C-alpha positions as CSV (number, residue, x, y, z in Angstrom):
1,M,-13.0,0.0,-16.8
2,I,-13.7,0.9,-13.1
3,E,-16.9,0.1,-12.3
4,S,-17.5,1.6,-8.7
5,V,-16.1,4.2,-6.4
6,V,-12.8,3.2,-4.5
7,V,-11.5,5.1,-1.4
8,I,-8.3,4.5,-0.1
9,D,-7.3,5.8,3.4
10,D,-3.6,6.2,4.4
11,A,-3.1,6.0,0.5
12,L,0.9,7.2,0.7
13,P,3.4,6.4,3.0
14,K,3.7,10.4,3.5
15,I,1.6,13.0,2.5
16,P,3.6,14.9,-0.2
17,Q,4.0,18.8,-0.6
18,I,3.0,19.4,-4.2
19,N,3.0,23.0,-5.6
20,I,1.1,23.5,-8.9
21,E,-0.8,26.2,-10.9
22,G,-3.7,25.6,-13.4
23,I,-4.3,22.4,-15.1
24,N,-1.2,20.6,-16.2
25,W,-0.7,17.9,-19.0
26,Y,2.1,15.4,-18.8
27,D,3.3,12.5,-21.0
28,L,3.7,9.3,-18.9
29,E,7.5,9.5,-19.4
30,E,7.7,13.3,-19.2
31,D,9.7,14.5,-16.0
32,H,8.5,17.2,-13.8
33,P,8.7,17.9,-9.8
34,N,5.4,16.0,-9.2
35,K,6.1,12.9,-11.1
36,V,6.6,10.4,-8.3
37,F,3.7,11.5,-6.7
38,C,1.5,11.3,-10.1
39,L,2.9,8.0,-11.1
40,T,2.0,6.6,-7.5
41,I,-1.5,7.9,-7.6
42,L,-1.8,6.4,-11.1
43,H,-0.3,3.3,-9.9
44,L,-3.0,2.7,-7.1
45,A,-5.8,3.6,-9.6
46,G,-4.3,1.1,-11.8
47,Q,-5.2,-1.3,-9.6
48,Y,-8.9,-0.9,-9.9
49,A,-9.0,0.6,-13.7
50,D,-7.6,-0.5,-16.7
51,L,-4.9,2.1,-17.4
52,S,-3.1,0.0,-20.2
53,D,-4.0,2.9,-22.9
54,A,-3.0,5.8,-20.8
55,I,-0.5,7.9,-22.8
56,G,-0.4,10.7,-20.0
57,Y,-2.3,12.2,-17.3
58,E,-3.6,15.8,-16.1
59,L,-2.6,17.3,-12.8
60,W,-4.8,20.1,-11.1
61,S,-5.6,21.3,-7.7
62,H,-8.7,22.2,-6.3
63,T,-8.7,24.5,-3.3
64,S,-12.3,26.1,-3.8
65,G,-15.6,25.0,-3.6
66,K,-16.8,26.8,-6.6
67,L,-16.8,24.1,-9.2
68,G,-20.6,23.0,-9.8
69,W,-21.9,19.5,-11.0
70,H,-19.5,18.1,-13.9
71,Y,-18.0,15.2,-15.5
72,D,-14.4,15.2,-15.9
73,K,-13.8,15.5,-19.7
74,D,-11.7,17.1,-22.3
75,D,-13.1,20.7,-21.5
76,I,-11.8,22.4,-24.9
77,L,-12.7,19.5,-27.0
78,C,-16.2,19.5,-25.7
79,A,-16.5,23.4,-26.0
80,D,-15.0,23.6,-29.4
81,K,-16.3,20.7,-31.3
82,D,-19.1,19.5,-28.8
83,I,-17.1,16.1,-28.7
84,L,-17.5,14.3,-25.1
85,Q,-14.1,12.5,-24.1
86,L,-13.7,11.2,-20.8
87,P,-10.8,10.0,-18.7
88,L,-9.9,6.5,-18.2
89,C,-10.9,7.1,-14.6
90,S,-10.9,9.9,-12.2
91,T,-9.0,10.3,-8.9
92,V,-9.1,12.8,-6.0
93,Y,-6.3,12.7,-3.6
94,Y,-6.6,14.8,-0.5
95,S,-3.6,16.3,1.0
96,E,-5.3,18.7,3.6
97,A,-8.6,18.9,5.2
98,A,-8.6,20.9,8.4
99,K,-11.0,22.9,10.4
100,L,-13.6,21.9,7.7
101,R,-17.1,22.4,7.6
102,G,-18.6,21.0,4.4
103,G,-16.4,20.2,1.4
104,E,-17.7,16.7,0.8
105,L,-17.4,15.2,-2.7
106,L,-20.5,14.3,-4.0
107,L,-20.6,11.4,-6.5
108,G,-24.0,11.3,-8.5
109,K,-27.2,11.1,-6.6
110,D,-26.3,8.9,-3.5
111,L,-22.5,8.8,-2.6
112,V,-21.1,11.3,-0.1
113,I,-17.1,11.3,0.4
114,V,-15.8,13.1,3.3
115,P,-12.3,14.9,2.7
116,K,-9.5,13.4,4.9
117,P,-5.8,13.7,4.7
118,N,-4.1,11.0,2.8
119,R,-7.4,9.8,1.3
120,L,-7.5,8.8,-2.4
121,V,-10.8,8.5,-4.2
122,I,-11.0,6.8,-7.6
123,F,-14.0,6.8,-9.7
124,P,-15.4,5.5,-13.0
125,P,-15.4,8.0,-16.1
126,G,-18.6,9.8,-16.6
127,T,-19.3,10.2,-13.0
128,Y,-21.1,13.4,-12.5
129,H,-19.8,15.0,-9.5
130,T,-19.4,18.3,-7.5
131,V,-17.9,19.6,-4.2
132,K,-20.2,20.9,-1.4
133,P,-19.5,24.5,-0.5
134,Y,-17.1,24.7,2.7
135,E,-15.3,26.6,5.3
136,G,-11.9,25.6,6.3
137,N,-8.7,24.1,4.7
138,R,-9.2,21.8,1.9
139,V,-6.6,20.8,-0.8
140,S,-7.3,18.1,-3.3
141,F,-5.4,16.9,-6.3
142,N,-6.7,15.6,-9.3
143,I,-4.9,13.1,-11.3
144,N,-6.6,11.9,-14.4
145,P,-5.2,9.3,-17.0
146,W,-6.1,9.6,-20.6
147,S,-5.7,7.7,-23.6
148,H,-5.1,10.7,-25.8
149,P,-3.6,14.2,-25.3
150,L,-5.8,16.8,-23.9
151,C,-6.5,19.8,-26.3
152,Q,-4.8,22.7,-25.3
């Protein structure tokens, strides 16, 4: 398990063009238009977190600052059965951050991560986090690996 936050600047050779809607679940072997991007992010995360039990991952985009303090979790399982299941780790990849005021990723009480294009943040499961309100252009992608399929 990853025990601390990892920040990788210039994470990818080129910032990819990713188009997604909603929260998407993919098995590790499943083909989709963003597979190379996702598996590259997971490969980087696997250098810091044990992903050997991963069977798939969720992919979603964050383009608004309206998500309050939370844990990354299986939201449906938590809501339906009051069971807390966490991903193997959490990742945030910033593809855009321009003319930005605010928008920092707050991890726990003390850590503030400033969005920067081509920056990857990897953090342990169960890390309480939020995004500060912002003005400007901020696009991040979350690719979280799981040891079980998400409830859908």
